[in-house]
C-alpha positions as CSV (number, residue, x, y, z in Angstrom):
1,M,-24.9,-16.8,32.5
2,S,-28.3,-18.4,31.8
3,N,-30.9,-16.7,29.5
4,K,-33.1,-16.2,32.6
5,T,-30.4,-14.4,34.5
6,L,-29.4,-12.3,31.5
7,A,-33.0,-11.4,30.7
8,T,-33.7,-10.4,34.3
9,I,-30.8,-8.0,34.5
10,S,-31.5,-6.6,31.0
11,I,-35.2,-6.1,31.7
12,G,-34.2,-4.3,34.9
13,F,-31.8,-2.1,33.0
14,A,-34.4,-1.2,30.4
15,V,-37.0,-0.5,33.1
16,G,-34.5,1.8,34.9
17,V,-33.8,3.7,31.7
18,F,-37.5,4.0,31.0
19,L,-38.3,5.3,34.6
20,E,-35.5,7.8,34.5
21,S,-36.7,9.1,31.1
22,F,-39.9,10.4,32.8
23,V,-39.1,10.7,36.5
24,N,-35.9,12.4,37.5
25,L,-34.7,9.9,40.0
26,G,-31.0,10.6,39.7
27,F,-27.8,8.9,40.9
28,G,-29.1,8.8,44.5
29,F,-31.8,6.4,43.6
30,S,-29.4,4.4,41.5
31,G,-27.3,3.8,44.7
32,F,-30.5,3.1,46.7
33,F,-31.4,0.3,44.3
34,V,-28.0,-1.3,44.7
35,L,-28.4,-1.2,48.5
36,L,-31.9,-2.7,48.1
37,A,-30.5,-5.4,45.9
38,L,-27.9,-6.3,48.6
39,A,-30.5,-6.2,51.4
40,T,-32.8,-8.5,49.4
41,F,-30.0,-10.9,48.7
42,F,-28.9,-11.2,52.3
43,V,-32.6,-11.6,53.5
44,Y,-32.9,-14.5,51.1
45,Q,-29.7,-16.1,52.6
46,W,-31.3,-16.1,56.0
47,I,-34.4,-18.0,54.8
48,P,-34.1,-21.6,56.0
49,K,-33.3,-23.8,53.0
50,S,-35.6,-26.5,54.3
51,Q,-38.7,-24.4,53.7
52,N,-40.2,-24.5,50.3
53,F,-41.1,-20.9,49.5
54,R,-42.8,-20.4,46.2
55,F,-41.1,-17.1,45.8
56,A,-37.6,-18.6,46.3
57,E,-36.6,-18.3,42.7
58,G,-38.0,-14.8,42.5
59,S,-36.0,-13.9,45.6
60,V,-32.9,-14.9,43.7
61,L,-33.8,-13.0,40.6
62,L,-35.1,-9.9,42.4
63,P,-31.6,-8.7,43.4
64,L,-30.5,-9.1,39.8
65,F,-33.4,-7.1,38.6
66,L,-32.7,-4.3,41.1
67,I,-29.0,-4.2,40.0
68,G,-30.1,-3.9,36.4
69,L,-32.6,-1.2,37.5
70,S,-29.8,0.7,39.2
71,F,-27.6,0.7,36.2
72,G,-30.5,1.8,34.0
73,V,-31.3,4.7,36.1
74,G,-27.6,5.7,36.3
75,R,-27.0,5.4,32.6
76,M,-30.0,7.6,31.7
77,A,-29.2,10.1,34.4
78,F,-25.6,10.4,33.0
79,F,-27.1,10.8,29.5
80,E,-29.5,13.6,30.4
81,P,-28.2,17.1,29.4
82,R,-26.8,19.5,32.0
83,D,-25.8,22.3,29.7
84,F,-28.2,24.4,27.5
85,P,-25.8,27.0,26.1
86,L,-28.4,29.0,24.0
87,D,-31.1,29.3,26.6
88,N,-30.3,33.0,27.1
89,F,-31.1,33.7,23.4
90,L,-34.6,32.0,23.3
91,E,-37.2,33.8,21.3
92,Q,-34.5,36.1,19.9
93,K,-33.1,36.3,16.4
94,I,-29.6,35.0,16.3
95,T,-26.9,34.1,13.8
96,V,-24.9,31.0,14.1
97,E,-22.2,29.2,12.0
98,G,-22.1,25.4,11.9
99,I,-21.9,22.2,9.8
100,I,-24.8,20.1,8.6
101,T,-24.4,16.8,10.3
102,D,-26.9,14.6,8.5
103,E,-28.7,14.3,5.2
104,P,-31.3,17.1,4.6
105,D,-34.8,16.0,5.3
106,V,-36.8,17.4,2.4
107,R,-40.6,17.6,3.0
108,E,-43.4,18.8,0.8
109,N,-43.4,22.3,2.2
110,S,-40.1,22.6,4.1
111,Q,-36.6,21.3,4.6
112,L,-35.1,20.2,7.9
113,L,-31.3,20.5,8.5
114,K,-29.4,19.3,11.5
115,I,-26.4,21.4,12.2
116,K,-23.7,21.4,14.9
117,T,-22.8,25.0,15.7
118,N,-19.3,26.3,15.9
119,S,-20.1,29.8,17.0
120,V,-22.8,32.4,17.6
121,I,-22.3,35.6,15.8
122,F,-22.8,38.9,17.7
123,P,-22.5,42.5,16.4
124,L,-19.2,42.9,18.2
125,G,-17.8,39.5,17.4
126,A,-18.3,35.7,17.6
127,Q,-18.5,33.4,20.6
128,K,-17.6,29.8,20.3
129,I,-20.6,27.7,21.3
130,S,-21.0,24.0,20.4
131,T,-24.5,22.6,20.3
132,K,-27.0,21.0,17.9
133,I,-29.8,22.9,16.3
134,L,-32.6,21.9,13.9
135,I,-33.0,24.3,11.0
136,R,-36.4,24.7,9.2
137,T,-36.1,26.3,5.8
138,N,-37.7,26.2,2.3
139,P,-37.7,22.8,0.4
140,Y,-35.8,24.3,-2.6
141,S,-32.6,25.2,-0.8
142,N,-29.6,23.3,-2.1
143,F,-27.7,22.1,0.9
144,S,-25.9,18.8,1.6
145,Y,-24.3,16.9,4.4
146,G,-21.0,18.4,5.4
147,D,-21.8,22.0,4.3
148,K,-20.7,24.7,6.6
149,V,-23.5,27.3,6.8
150,R,-24.2,30.6,8.3
151,V,-27.9,30.9,9.4
152,S,-30.0,33.6,11.0
153,G,-33.4,33.0,12.5
154,L,-35.7,32.9,15.5
155,L,-34.3,30.6,18.2
156,Q,-37.0,28.4,19.8
157,T,-37.3,25.2,21.8
158,P,-39.3,22.2,20.2
159,K,-42.9,22.0,21.2
160,I,-45.2,19.0,22.0
161,F,-47.9,18.7,19.4
162,E,-51.2,16.9,19.1
163,T,-51.5,13.8,16.9
164,N,-54.5,13.0,14.6
165,G,-55.9,10.7,17.3
166,G,-55.9,13.4,19.9
167,G,-52.8,12.2,21.7
168,E,-49.6,14.2,22.3
169,F,-46.2,13.6,20.5
170,D,-43.3,14.5,22.7
171,Y,-41.3,16.2,20.0
172,P,-38.8,17.8,22.4
173,S,-37.8,14.4,23.8
174,Y,-37.8,12.8,20.3
175,L,-35.2,15.4,19.2
176,A,-33.3,15.3,22.5
177,K,-32.4,11.6,21.9
178,D,-30.2,13.0,19.1
179,G,-28.8,15.8,21.3
180,I,-31.0,18.5,19.7
181,Y,-32.6,21.0,22.1
182,Y,-33.2,24.0,19.8
183,I,-35.0,24.9,16.6
184,L,-34.2,27.9,14.4
185,D,-37.2,29.1,12.4
186,K,-37.8,31.8,9.8
187,T,-34.3,31.4,8.7
188,V,-31.9,33.0,6.2
189,L,-29.1,30.6,5.2
190,S,-25.8,31.0,3.2
191,K,-23.3,28.3,2.4
192,E,-19.7,29.0,3.6
193,S,-18.0,25.9,2.3
194,S,-18.6,22.2,1.4
195,E,-17.2,18.7,2.2
196,N,-16.6,19.3,5.9
197,G,-18.2,16.0,7.0
198,N,-17.0,12.4,7.2
199,W,-15.7,11.2,3.8
200,L,-17.4,7.8,4.1
201,K,-20.7,9.2,5.0
202,S,-20.5,11.8,2.3
203,G,-19.7,9.0,-0.2
204,L,-22.7,7.0,0.9
205,F,-25.1,9.9,0.6
206,A,-23.7,10.7,-2.9
207,L,-24.3,7.1,-4.0
208,K,-27.9,7.3,-2.6
209,H,-28.6,10.6,-4.5
210,K,-27.1,9.2,-7.7
211,F,-29.4,6.1,-7.4
212,I,-32.4,8.4,-7.0
213,E,-31.5,10.3,-10.1
214,T,-31.0,7.1,-12.1
215,I,-34.4,5.7,-11.0
216,G,-36.0,9.1,-11.9
217,R,-34.8,8.7,-15.5
218,V,-36.3,5.3,-16.1
219,V,-39.4,5.1,-13.8
220,P,-42.2,7.8,-13.8
221,E,-43.8,9.4,-10.8
222,P,-45.3,8.5,-8.4
223,E,-43.9,5.0,-8.9
224,A,-40.3,6.3,-8.8
225,S,-40.9,7.9,-5.4
226,L,-42.4,4.7,-4.0
227,L,-39.3,2.8,-5.3
228,D,-37.1,5.3,-3.5
229,G,-39.0,4.5,-0.3
230,L,-38.7,0.8,-0.8
231,V,-35.0,0.6,-1.7
232,I,-33.4,3.5,0.1
233,G,-36.0,4.8,2.5
234,G,-36.8,8.1,0.7
235,K,-40.4,9.1,1.4
236,Q,-40.6,12.8,1.1
237,S,-41.2,13.1,-2.6
238,L,-44.4,11.0,-2.5
239,G,-46.3,14.0,-1.1
240,Q,-48.7,14.3,1.7
241,A,-51.7,12.9,-0.1
242,W,-50.0,9.6,-0.9
243,L,-48.5,9.4,2.6
244,Q,-51.9,9.7,4.1
245,R,-53.2,6.9,1.8
246,F,-50.4,4.6,2.9
247,Q,-51.2,5.4,6.5
248,K,-54.9,4.7,6.0
249,A,-54.1,1.4,4.2
250,G,-51.9,0.3,7.1
251,V,-48.7,0.0,5.0
252,M,-46.8,3.1,6.0
253,H,-43.9,0.9,7.1
254,I,-43.1,0.3,3.5
255,V,-42.1,3.9,2.7
256,V,-40.9,5.0,6.2
257,L,-37.4,3.9,6.9
258,S,-37.9,2.3,10.3
259,G,-36.9,-0.9,12.0
260,Y,-40.4,-2.2,11.3
261,N,-39.9,-1.8,7.6
262,I,-36.5,-3.4,7.5
263,T,-37.5,-6.3,9.7
264,I,-40.5,-7.2,7.4
265,V,-38.4,-6.6,4.3
266,A,-35.7,-8.9,5.7
267,E,-38.2,-11.7,6.2
268,S,-39.6,-11.2,2.7
269,V,-36.1,-11.3,1.1
270,I,-35.4,-14.6,2.7
271,K,-38.6,-16.1,1.5
272,F,-38.0,-14.9,-2.0
273,F,-34.5,-16.4,-2.2
274,S,-35.6,-19.6,-0.5
275,V,-37.9,-20.4,-3.4
276,F,-35.1,-21.3,-5.7
277,L,-32.0,-21.6,-3.4
278,A,-30.9,-23.8,-0.5
279,Q,-31.6,-22.4,2.9
280,T,-28.0,-21.6,3.7
281,F,-27.5,-19.6,0.5
282,S,-30.9,-17.8,0.9
283,M,-29.9,-16.8,4.4
284,A,-26.5,-15.6,3.3
285,L,-28.0,-13.6,0.4
286,G,-30.6,-12.2,2.7
287,V,-28.0,-10.9,5.2
288,V,-25.9,-9.4,2.3
289,S,-29.0,-7.7,0.9
290,I,-29.9,-6.1,4.2
291,I,-26.3,-4.9,4.8
292,L,-26.3,-3.4,1.3
293,F,-29.6,-1.8,2.0
294,A,-28.2,-0.2,5.2
295,I,-25.1,1.0,3.4
296,L,-27.1,2.5,0.6
297,T,-29.4,4.4,2.9
298,G,-26.4,6.1,4.6
299,G,-25.9,3.8,7.6
300,S,-27.6,6.0,10.2
301,A,-27.9,4.8,13.8
302,T,-31.5,4.0,13.2
303,V,-30.7,1.9,10.2
304,V,-27.9,0.1,11.9
305,R,-30.1,-0.8,14.9
306,A,-32.8,-2.1,12.6
307,T,-30.4,-4.0,10.5
308,I,-29.1,-5.8,13.6
309,M,-32.6,-6.7,14.5
310,A,-33.4,-8.0,11.0
311,I,-30.3,-10.2,10.9
312,L,-31.3,-11.7,14.2
313,V,-34.7,-12.6,12.7
314,I,-33.0,-14.3,9.8
315,L,-30.8,-16.4,12.1
316,A,-33.8,-17.3,14.4
317,R,-36.1,-18.3,11.5
318,G,-33.5,-19.9,9.4
319,T,-31.9,-22.1,12.1
320,G,-34.8,-22.6,14.4
321,R,-32.7,-21.7,17.3
322,Q,-35.0,-19.4,19.1
323,Y,-33.4,-19.6,22.5
324,G,-29.9,-19.1,21.1
325,V,-31.1,-16.0,19.3
326,T,-32.9,-14.8,22.4
327,R,-29.5,-14.2,24.1
328,A,-28.2,-12.4,21.0
329,L,-31.4,-10.3,20.8
330,I,-31.1,-9.3,24.5
331,I,-27.4,-8.5,24.2
332,A,-28.0,-6.4,21.0
333,G,-30.8,-4.5,22.7
334,V,-28.7,-3.8,25.8
335,L,-25.8,-2.5,23.7
336,M,-28.1,-0.3,21.7
337,I,-29.6,1.2,24.9
338,L,-26.1,1.6,26.4
339,Q,-25.1,3.6,23.3
340,N,-28.2,5.8,23.4
341,P,-30.6,5.2,26.4
342,A,-33.1,7.7,25.1
343,I,-34.3,5.3,22.4
344,V,-36.2,3.2,24.9
345,A,-38.8,5.9,25.5
346,F,-38.4,8.3,22.6
347,D,-37.4,6.5,19.5
348,P,-40.5,5.0,17.6
349,S,-38.2,3.3,15.1
350,F,-36.4,1.3,17.8
351,Q,-39.6,0.4,19.6
352,L,-41.3,-0.8,16.4
353,S,-38.2,-2.7,15.2
354,F,-37.9,-4.4,18.6
355,M,-41.5,-5.4,18.7
356,A,-41.5,-6.6,15.0
357,T,-38.4,-8.7,15.7
358,I,-40.1,-10.3,18.8
359,A,-43.2,-11.0,16.7
360,L,-41.3,-12.7,13.9
361,I,-39.2,-14.8,16.2
362,Y,-41.8,-15.7,18.9
363,V,-45.3,-14.9,17.6
364,S,-44.9,-16.4,14.2
365,P,-44.9,-20.1,15.4
366,L,-48.1,-19.4,17.3
367,I,-49.8,-17.8,14.3
368,E,-48.5,-20.5,11.9
369,S,-50.3,-23.2,13.8
370,R,-53.6,-21.3,13.2
371,L,-53.0,-20.7,9.4
372,K,-52.2,-24.2,8.2
373,F,-55.2,-24.0,5.9
374,L,-53.3,-21.7,3.7
375,P,-51.2,-23.2,0.9
376,E,-47.4,-23.3,1.2
377,K,-46.9,-22.8,-2.5
378,W,-45.1,-19.6,-3.5
379,K,-44.6,-19.1,0.3
380,I,-48.2,-17.8,0.7
381,R,-48.5,-19.2,4.2
382,E,-45.2,-17.8,5.3
383,V,-45.9,-14.3,4.0
384,A,-49.3,-14.4,5.7
385,V,-47.8,-15.6,9.0
386,S,-45.1,-12.9,9.0
387,T,-47.7,-10.2,8.1
388,V,-50.3,-11.2,10.7
389,S,-47.6,-11.7,13.5
390,T,-46.1,-8.2,13.0
391,Q,-49.4,-6.5,12.5
392,I,-50.8,-7.9,15.7
393,F,-47.8,-7.3,17.9
394,V,-47.0,-3.7,16.8
395,L,-50.7,-2.6,16.9
396,P,-50.7,-1.3,20.5
397,L,-47.7,0.8,19.7
398,L,-49.2,2.2,16.5
399,L,-52.4,3.1,18.3
400,H,-50.4,4.9,21.0
401,M,-48.4,6.8,18.3
402,T,-51.0,7.6,15.8
403,G,-54.5,6.8,17.2
404,Q,-55.4,5.5,13.8
405,F,-56.5,1.9,13.2
406,S,-56.5,0.7,9.6
407,V,-59.5,-1.6,9.1
408,V,-58.1,-2.8,5.8
409,G,-54.4,-2.9,6.9
410,L,-54.1,-6.6,7.3
411,F,-55.7,-7.4,4.0
412,V,-53.7,-4.8,2.1
413,N,-50.4,-6.1,3.6
414,L,-51.3,-9.6,2.5
415,L,-52.1,-8.3,-1.0
416,I,-48.8,-6.4,-1.6
417,L,-46.1,-7.6,0.8
418,G,-45.5,-10.7,-1.2
419,F,-44.5,-8.6,-4.2
420,I,-42.1,-6.3,-2.3
421,P,-39.0,-8.5,-2.6
422,L,-39.5,-8.7,-6.3
423,T,-40.1,-5.0,-6.6
424,M,-37.0,-4.3,-4.6
425,F,-34.9,-6.8,-6.6
426,F,-35.8,-5.5,-10.0
427,G,-35.8,-1.9,-8.8
428,F,-32.3,-2.3,-7.4
429,V,-31.1,-3.9,-10.7
430,A,-32.7,-1.1,-12.7
431,G,-31.0,1.5,-10.6
432,V,-27.6,-0.2,-10.8
433,T,-27.7,-0.9,-14.5
434,G,-28.9,2.7,-15.0
435,F,-25.5,3.8,-13.8
436,I,-24.1,2.2,-17.0
437,S,-26.9,3.0,-19.5
438,S,-30.6,4.0,-19.3
439,I,-31.3,1.7,-22.2
440,L,-29.8,-1.2,-20.4
441,S,-31.9,-0.6,-17.4
442,L,-35.2,-0.3,-19.3
443,P,-36.3,-4.0,-19.2
444,F,-35.8,-4.1,-15.5
445,A,-37.5,-0.7,-15.1
446,Y,-40.6,-1.9,-17.0
447,I,-40.9,-5.0,-14.8
448,T,-40.5,-2.8,-11.7
449,Y,-43.0,-0.3,-12.9
450,G,-45.6,-3.1,-13.2
451,F,-45.2,-4.1,-9.6
452,L,-45.2,-0.5,-8.4
453,Y,-48.3,0.3,-10.4
454,Y,-50.1,-2.6,-8.8
455,E,-49.0,-1.7,-5.3
456,L,-49.9,2.0,-5.6
457,N,-53.3,1.3,-7.1
458,T,-54.1,-1.3,-4.4
459,V,-53.2,1.2,-1.7
460,K,-55.2,3.9,-3.4
461,F,-58.3,1.7,-3.9
462,F,-58.5,0.6,-0.2
463,A,-57.3,3.9,1.3
464,D,-60.1,5.8,-0.5
465,L,-62.8,3.5,0.9
466,P,-64.9,5.5,3.5
467,F,-64.3,2.8,6.2
468,S,-60.5,2.2,5.5
469,A,-59.3,3.6,8.8
470,I,-60.8,4.6,12.1
471,T,-59.4,7.5,14.2
472,M,-59.7,6.9,17.9
473,P,-58.2,8.3,21.1
474,T,-54.6,7.3,21.4
475,L,-53.7,4.5,23.8
476,S,-52.0,5.8,27.0
477,G,-48.5,4.7,27.8
478,L,-49.8,2.7,30.8
479,A,-52.4,0.9,28.6
480,V,-49.6,0.0,26.1
481,I,-47.4,-1.4,28.9
482,F,-50.3,-3.4,30.3
483,I,-51.2,-4.8,26.9
484,Y,-47.6,-5.9,26.2
485,A,-47.3,-7.4,29.7
486,L,-50.4,-9.6,28.9
487,M,-49.0,-10.5,25.5
488,T,-45.6,-11.4,27.0
489,W,-47.3,-13.5,29.7
490,G,-49.3,-15.3,27.0
491,L,-46.3,-15.9,24.8
492,V,-44.2,-17.2,27.7
493,S,-47.0,-19.6,28.7
494,W,-47.5,-20.9,25.2
495,H,-43.8,-21.5,24.5
496,R,-43.3,-23.1,27.9
497,K,-46.3,-25.4,27.2
498,N,-44.8,-26.3,23.8
499,V,-41.4,-27.2,25.4
500,I,-43.1,-29.5,27.9
501,L,-45.1,-31.2,25.2
502,K,-42.0,-31.7,23.0
503,Y,-40.2,-33.1,26.0
504,Q,-43.0,-35.6,26.8
505,N,-43.2,-36.7,23.2
506,V,-39.4,-37.4,23.2
507,K,-39.7,-39.5,26.3
């Protein structure tokens, strides 16, 4: 199957999933698109082959697109929930028993726990009901993954809320992608038992917490919290004030564990190793580093998806085989969507990681030709190319999600991203040696602290400038789609022109 055929079917599949996410077309329309594809195919067969129709190729690809569209609509329709077992108890105080299914999300003023219920407790007994609920409790409660808990609280459904830019964040759909349709607020919790989760996942989370404790012994705050964010994606302990500074400075991706973060870190790790190692070894170490990063953070679905994207970037940039990696990128994206179709419309991490991956593979060559005036020494040009590429290509999505444009973002990224691989490397070594001895880890901790101090103060200086960020009305979904359609058309045209020029030069 050619890349064009594969891309046509895959795009149709993604579009079908996206449409069904907002418009309830259902299985009937899925069948209709199949019939339409067959009709289009047969109509094309009747066209006399002697006539040169400009739309001939499109007529071949259109049925394939419609087939993909049909499968996309059907997959999302099958994914959509049909059973809401707790709807009869909404806005009532209920008691449930269940098991914590993920690592607690500790915020500055609250703690979020995801539980899968076993039963609902009534005055006259218990009824077995299995569903997922998000629990909001105080940040000082001591709970862990795998704990069986009994919790009482007010049962509610998630609500759409307004972003800083005046747009709306579809929180219900964001939670629904993980199968969560209820929130339990004003809760009273008690732990019934521990270690009821998957043993491997429990071990990974335990390793992560041990690493955080080790870092806290050798690196002071707030530098320790930033290091947690860089190495294992922990962002909560930074506090709201620092998080706002990072957002204003346009470097929030550093401390928020998203595909955008991992993709940029992946590229930076490769550049760091390539300074003193051969390309093959630097690529191998980069892949190993990213896999270790994914394991250390707990290996969530979000991290796994972002790790796959990051590895594809490494292969594309390291081998120069863009078109071979294109097939891998398409297949990876389709498999991810098949596993959880809701990520197309409702998972910002997947959207950002996908766009950042495209930027690093396809936009970087275009940007590099414009930045040849920068020196190659110490990989300055490569860091700048990666930063500019990703910043430009994810900007429409960021404006849609936050409505905030960082005026200083590009400059701050250029100032600090080049130091991130070194910070991660020495921070990781400090954390690992800290398992053995705090004294042994001190030399690495001092070096790490120096980098962290520079990065934090750079962010603080630029974020505190009165013009650091502009809040504007969020871009509509249609505007984002239109902008990316124009960008895609421009990229395809540019790459096609480059291929023609290379072919002519060879001849």
